[in-house]
C-alpha angles and dihedrals in degrees: 000000000000117000114229126187117204110199108203089020095150093064136086101278097022097055093051092047090049089054092047090050091050090050088051091057103259125141100243126205117184120207118191142137091250132032112269116253087210099049114146124215092248094051123087120224125212115186115206150102122272087226088067095092097187093052091047090053092049091049095049094046109107095011122132098197134023127202115192118201099141110118147121089264103170104101092207093050092048091048091054094043108039096160094048092045091051093048094048100037100037106026092038089054091048092054091051093045093050092049088051089053093047095050098037097243111194096228140357116212115196129197107223128160142244085243089081085081092054145078086223128079098066116212092351090063092044093052092051092048090051092050092051090054093048090050090054089049092053090052093049096044102035106016094244106164117224148176120204116208119203111193127206127200108331127191139167144075120000093019116169126243095268097049107125100222093043091050091049093051093045092050091048092051096045102035106019091238144076120217115200121193101219133034097280094243091111113119121223139178104226120203129184113241094239091053089048091049092051090049089049091057089044086059088074089075115113096249090067097055112126090003141121118236132193109209106197138141132265091229109086121182145143117271090240090056090052091050090048088053091054090047091051093047087055092054093259089285097129131074125236117212124186117201105187101146110128090345122136103154097118133065111234110215107340131020093209114137110104110060110225123159111307112255130219114234118235120193124172116245090225118041142166116268108248095226094050091043092053091047091052089048091053092053092048095048091046089055091046091053093050092048091050091055097254120134114227113215090211130042105052094071101035136063112225114232112252 
């Protein structure tokens, strides 16, 4: 049984990938700064910081495969803390990479972002671009095999506090409205987190060695159409507000600007329907709000459309 370490395995993407790897028969070790709420009995948990170089080395030793999801991933947080984001995202990655080199790990799989193509994303984008270049360097100089994973617009269970769809649903439930910075004309490829996790495990196949993959959904739509879907599911009882004055934080149709290595696009053959996935997400977030003591404005007096 191959040993896999999932750095950042307690988070949104990492926890789902850890589960998919376990289901596929791998021995899964999760490394994160906090214990995973989703830890399974047959998964091992290592609590630590990726800036702890000695602990990173000890964790990587004996591993066959490494997945790296640990990062300061909130674009706004990275923008406001450029030094911290660089230390965590770049130096943390370097420590993991060097441990992979030292202990002859079979492959290093890195969670990047579609923002590497863009002029948007501030220091978050810059840190991911830097990491991609260092990964290529480690392959050239030491023969470390890699796969770089560039994720599109993810949604679904366990989403973090800065996930767009989760924030929209939560705002709708608590305030009866959704405020979108931008005009809503932006086009996105949405992919359910479980589909993304399955594609991430699929990336272990030989054809993806030393390659760049875009993991995005097959359901492309404008942001305003997604928000209209949420509004309709909630019986049209919420208000949509677009605040696009002097705002340029989103790419419209394509993020292409910076020219990194061209990525293959990997899309699961079977995938969650966006409408059903959003509906399931609404129910889950509503329950989370109730359990945390918050009082949703909407939900108790309406029946969501099936």
